[in-house]
N, CA, C and O of each residue as an XYZ file, in Angstrom:
380
protein
N      31.828    -25.391     42.651
C      31.032    -24.194     42.817
C      31.498    -23.186     41.775
O      32.697    -22.965     41.604
N      30.550    -22.586     41.090
C      30.974    -21.624     40.090
C      31.438    -20.337     40.761
O      31.180    -20.110     41.944
N      32.112    -19.516     40.008
C      32.762    -18.317     40.539
C      31.750    -17.326     41.123
O      32.027    -16.709     42.152
N      30.599    -17.164     40.495
C      29.595    -16.214     40.990
C      29.060    -16.670     42.344
O      28.909    -15.856     43.255
N      28.773    -17.955     42.481
C      28.283    -18.480     43.761
C      29.321    -18.282     44.846
O      28.995    -17.916     45.976
N      30.561    -18.523     44.497
C      31.637    -18.360     45.478
C      31.723    -16.896     45.926
O      31.853    -16.611     47.117
N      31.651    -15.982     44.972
C      31.722    -14.562     45.303
C      30.524    -14.121     46.142
O      30.675    -13.321     47.066
N      29.327    -14.641     45.826
C      28.141    -14.311     46.606
C      28.273    -14.829     48.035
O      27.915    -14.143     48.992
N      28.782    -16.025     48.163
C      28.990    -16.602     49.491
C      29.972    -15.758     50.287
O      29.715    -15.431     51.446
N      31.097    -15.402     49.672
C      32.097    -14.596     50.361
C      31.559    -13.211     50.696
O      31.874    -12.651     51.746
N      30.751    -12.667     49.802
C      30.126    -11.373     50.052
C      29.216    -11.459     51.275
O      29.242    -10.580     52.137
N      28.422    -12.507     51.346
C      27.530    -12.694     52.492
C      28.292    -12.841     53.787
O      27.918    -12.253     54.803
N      29.354    -13.619     53.761
C      30.177    -13.784     54.963
C      30.831    -12.472     55.371
O      30.870    -12.126     56.551
N      31.338    -11.753     54.391
C      31.963    -10.467     54.677
C      30.968     -9.482     55.260
O      31.280     -8.759     56.207
N      29.774     -9.454     54.697
C      28.727     -8.564     55.196
C      28.345     -8.920     56.625
O      28.197     -8.043     57.476
N      28.188    -10.197     56.877
C      27.836    -10.633     58.232
C      28.936    -10.266     59.220
O      28.661     -9.781     60.317
N      30.162    -10.498     58.829
C      31.297    -10.179     59.702
C      31.373     -8.680     59.966
O      31.545     -8.253     61.107
N      31.244     -7.892     58.916
C      31.315     -6.425     59.040
C      30.197     -5.918     59.947
O      30.432     -5.090     60.827
N      28.996     -6.412     59.730
C      27.844     -5.984     60.522
C      28.035     -6.341     61.983
O      27.758     -5.531     62.868
N      28.508     -7.551     62.237
C      28.730     -7.981     63.613
C      29.791     -7.109     64.285
O      29.622     -6.698     65.433
N      30.884     -6.825     63.571
C      31.947     -5.986     64.133
C      31.423     -4.597     64.469
O      31.698     -4.075     65.549
N      30.677     -4.001     63.559
C      30.167     -2.649     63.785
C      29.182     -2.628     64.953
O      29.184     -1.688     65.748
N      28.352     -3.645     65.059
C      27.399     -3.706     66.164
C      28.127     -3.844     67.499
O      27.767     -3.199     68.484
N      29.156     -4.693     67.520
C      29.932     -4.859     68.750
C      30.651     -3.556     69.107
O      30.681     -3.161     70.272
N      31.226     -2.895     68.111
C      31.891     -1.612     68.359
C      30.915     -0.597     68.941
O      31.246      0.122     69.884
N      29.719     -0.543     68.379
C      28.698      0.386     68.850
C      28.305      0.071     70.288
O      28.218      0.971     71.123
N      28.067     -1.208     70.577
C      27.694     -1.593     71.931
C      28.823     -1.312     72.918
O      28.579     -0.855     74.035
N      30.065     -1.589     72.498
C      31.206     -1.304     73.372
C      31.321      0.185     73.655
O      31.637      0.580     74.777
N      31.070      1.011     72.656
C      31.108      2.457     72.846
C      30.034      2.897     73.837
O      30.283      3.727     74.712
N      28.845      2.333     73.689
C      27.770      2.657     74.634
C      28.140      2.223     76.047
O      27.904      2.952     77.011
N      28.715      1.042     76.164
C      29.107      0.553     77.480
C      30.209      1.415     78.089
O      30.183      1.702     79.286
N      31.169      1.824     77.277
C      32.246      2.678     77.765
C      31.687      4.006     78.271
O      32.073      4.489     79.335
N      30.796      4.574     77.515
C      30.181      5.830     77.947
C      29.350      5.621     79.206
O      29.308      6.477     80.089
N      28.697      4.481     79.273
C      27.868      4.179     80.432
C      28.666      3.992     81.699
O      28.156      4.227     82.795
N      29.916      3.571     81.567
C      30.763      3.369     82.739
C      31.032      4.682     83.476
O      31.421      4.674     84.644
N      30.829      5.777     82.810
C      31.026      7.090     83.444
C      29.950      7.357     84.497
O      30.120      8.206     85.372
N      28.867      6.637     84.401
C      27.759      6.840     85.320
C      27.775      5.768     86.400
O      28.446      4.744     86.268
N      27.056      6.009     87.429
C      26.968      5.080     88.554
C      26.239      3.809     88.123
O      25.064      3.849     87.759
N      26.948      2.685     88.167
C      26.359      1.427     87.714
C      25.279      0.902     88.656
O      24.509      0.016     88.286
N      25.221      1.440     89.857
C      24.196      0.969     90.784
C      22.819      1.527     90.428
O      21.806      1.031     90.920
N      22.774      2.525     89.601
C      21.497      3.083     89.164
C      20.738      1.994     88.414
O      21.246      1.442     87.438
N      19.557      1.691     88.855
C      18.801      0.572     88.287
C      18.485      0.761     86.803
O      18.427     -0.218     86.058
N      18.283      1.988     86.370
C      17.988      2.213     84.958
C      19.196      1.874     84.086
O      19.054      1.259     83.029
N      20.368      2.273     84.530
C      21.584      1.966     83.770
C      21.852      0.471     83.784
O      22.212     -0.108     82.759
N      21.679     -0.159     84.946
C      21.895     -1.605     85.047
C      20.944     -2.350     84.118
O      21.345     -3.306     83.453
N      19.695     -1.919     84.071
C      18.728     -2.572     83.176
C      19.094     -2.355     81.709
O      18.955     -3.256     80.882
N      19.563     -1.150     81.401
C      19.993     -0.876     80.027
C      21.151     -1.791     79.633
O      21.175     -2.322     78.523
N      22.110     -1.976     80.542
C      23.248     -2.841     80.247
C      22.806     -4.284     80.031
O      23.316     -4.970     79.145
N      21.868     -4.734     80.831
C      21.335     -6.098     80.653
C      20.642     -6.203     79.298
O      20.807     -7.188     78.578
N      19.871     -5.183     78.964
C      19.160     -5.180     77.692
C      20.139     -5.168     76.515
O      19.932     -5.863     75.521
N      21.197     -4.380     76.635
C      22.202     -4.322     75.570
C      22.871     -5.671     75.399
O      23.122     -6.098     74.272
N      23.164     -6.348     76.496
C      23.782     -7.673     76.427
C      22.845     -8.668     75.750
O      23.270     -9.454     74.904
N      21.569     -8.629     76.129
C      20.587     -9.518     75.483
C      20.493     -9.219     73.991
O      20.428    -10.134     73.170
N      20.486     -7.938     73.647
C      20.406     -7.553     72.234
C      21.626     -8.045     71.468
O      21.505     -8.517     70.338
N      22.794     -7.935     72.077
C      24.015     -8.405     71.415
C      23.958     -9.906     71.200
O      24.361    -10.396     70.145
N      23.463    -10.640     72.182
C      23.347    -12.091     72.046
C      22.345    -12.457     70.954
O      22.591    -13.359     70.153
N      21.222    -11.758     70.926
C      20.218    -12.005     69.888
C      20.778    -11.674     68.507
O      20.530    -12.396     67.541
N      21.529    -10.583     68.417
C      22.123    -10.183     67.144
C      23.106    -11.249     66.667
O      23.105    -11.622     65.494
N      23.941    -11.736     67.578
C      24.908    -12.770     67.217
C      24.194    -14.029     66.724
O      24.628    -14.656     65.758
N      23.108    -14.393     67.386
C      22.329    -15.571     66.974
C      21.751    -15.366     65.568
O      21.762    -16.283     64.747
N      21.251    -14.164     65.300
C      20.689    -13.884     63.974
C      21.770    -13.935     62.889
O      21.518    -14.412     61.782
N      22.965    -13.447     63.204
C      24.074    -13.507     62.246
C      24.405    -14.964     61.947
O      24.592    -15.334     60.787
N      24.478    -15.791     62.987
C      24.762    -17.210     62.786
C      23.686    -17.869     61.927
O      23.995    -18.669     61.044
N      22.425    -17.533     62.186
C      21.322    -18.080     61.392
C      21.422    -17.624     59.938
O      21.175    -18.404     59.018
N      21.787    -16.353     59.735
C      21.909    -15.815     58.387
C      23.020    -16.540     57.622
O      22.843    -16.896     56.457
N      24.149    -16.755     58.270
C      25.258    -17.459     57.620
C      24.851    -18.890     57.296
O      25.164    -19.394     56.217
N      24.155    -19.549     58.223
C      23.682    -20.917     57.971
C      22.736    -20.951     56.773
O      22.798    -21.863     55.949
N      21.866    -19.956     56.687
C      20.917    -19.894     55.572
C      21.655    -19.668     54.243
O      21.285    -20.249     53.223
N      22.690    -18.830     54.255
C      23.478    -18.595     53.040
C      24.141    -19.892     52.596
O      24.111    -20.246     51.418
N      24.737    -20.592     53.547
C      25.396    -21.864     53.233
C      24.372    -22.845     52.659
O      24.648    -23.543     51.683
N      23.200    -22.888     53.269
C      22.142    -23.802     52.816
C      21.673    -23.435     51.402
O      21.518    -24.310     50.551
N      21.449    -22.137     51.157
C      20.963    -21.716     49.842
C      21.986    -21.974     48.741
O      21.622    -22.277     47.605
N      23.263    -21.853     49.082
C      24.307    -22.104     48.089
C      24.621    -23.595     47.954
O      25.461    -24.004     47.153
N      23.922    -24.389     48.761
C      24.070    -25.844     48.718
C      25.523    -26.262     48.958
O      26.060    -27.120     48.257
N      26.147    -25.640     49.963
C      27.522    -25.958     50.300
C      27.547    -27.081     51.329
O      26.620    -27.237     52.124
N      28.611    -27.849     51.300
C      28.769    -28.925     52.261
C      29.113    -28.328     53.621
O      29.934    -27.417     53.728
N      28.472    -28.856     54.652
C      28.770    -28.422     56.008
C      29.878    -29.305     56.572
O      30.250    -30.303     55.954
N      30.395    -28.955     57.713
C      31.418    -29.765     58.375
C      30.853    -31.150     58.661
O      31.546    -32.156     58.509
N      29.596    -31.195     59.074
C      28.957    -32.486     59.343
C      28.882    -33.328     58.072
O      29.140    -34.530     58.123
N      28.538    -32.729     56.939
C      28.495    -33.445     55.670
C      29.861    -34.035     55.337
O      29.970    -35.194     54.937
N      30.888    -33.229     55.505
C      32.248    -33.665     55.184
C      32.685    -34.783     56.121
O      33.297    -35.758     55.685
N      32.372    -34.646     57.413
C      32.721    -35.690     58.379
C      32.036    -37.015     58.036
O      32.645    -38.080     58.146
N      30.768    -36.946     57.619
C      30.040    -38.159     57.230
C      30.671    -38.799     55.998
O      30.787    -40.022     55.919
N      31.077    -37.975     55.041
C      31.733    -38.505     53.848
C      33.066    -39.176     54.205
O      33.403    -40.221     53.650
N      33.807    -38.582     55.115
C      35.069    -39.180     55.549
C      34.832    -40.550     56.167
O      35.574    -41.495     55.896
N      33.794    -40.659     56.999
C      33.459    -41.952     57.609
C      33.097    -42.977     56.538
O      33.523    -44.130     56.601
N      32.312    -42.550     55.560
C      31.918    -43.450     54.478
C      33.137    -43.918     53.686
O      33.239    -45.090     53.326
N      34.050    -43.001     53.420
C      35.267    -43.349     52.672
C      36.106    -44.344     53.462
O      36.611    -45.313     52.895
N      36.259    -44.119     54.752
C      37.028    -45.037     55.583
C      36.370    -46.413     55.612
O      37.056    -47.434     55.563
N      35.049    -46.439     55.691
C      34.337    -47.720     55.687
C      34.558    -48.456     54.371
O      34.744    -49.673     54.364
N      34.539    -47.734     53.268
C      34.778    -48.353     51.968
C      36.216    -48.863     51.848
O      36.458    -49.905     51.240
N      37.156    -48.136     52.421
C      38.566    -48.563     52.389
C      38.755    -49.874     53.141
O      39.496    -50.752     52.700
N      38.086    -49.995     54.270
C      38.245    -51.217     55.063
C      37.581    -52.414     54.394
O      38.005    -53.550     54.612
N      36.577    -52.190     53.606
C      35.905    -53.288     52.860
C      36.765    -53.759     51.696
O      36.806    -54.942     51.354
N      37.456    -52.782     51.097
C      38.191    -53.037     49.868
C      39.355    -53.889     50.049
O      40.063    -54.180     49.085
């Protein structure tokens, strides 16, 4: 992999990580502030459920974004490497 591709990949990973951390921090802050209120209030409970769903959706989108970056940079995945290892072992046993 050339140096520019490597830097772009690392930049993408760093951006995804930073974004995920900031989103989690923001959601945690909202939840902490929300704990000051009565959790039995249905509006607050619904908001907390919605925030949890949003966090899960955000995490899924980050994972998809990282997968797309890996795919666009044509990097080997763990599955690719595992398959190559199996092929190498098979060739060793034939040899």
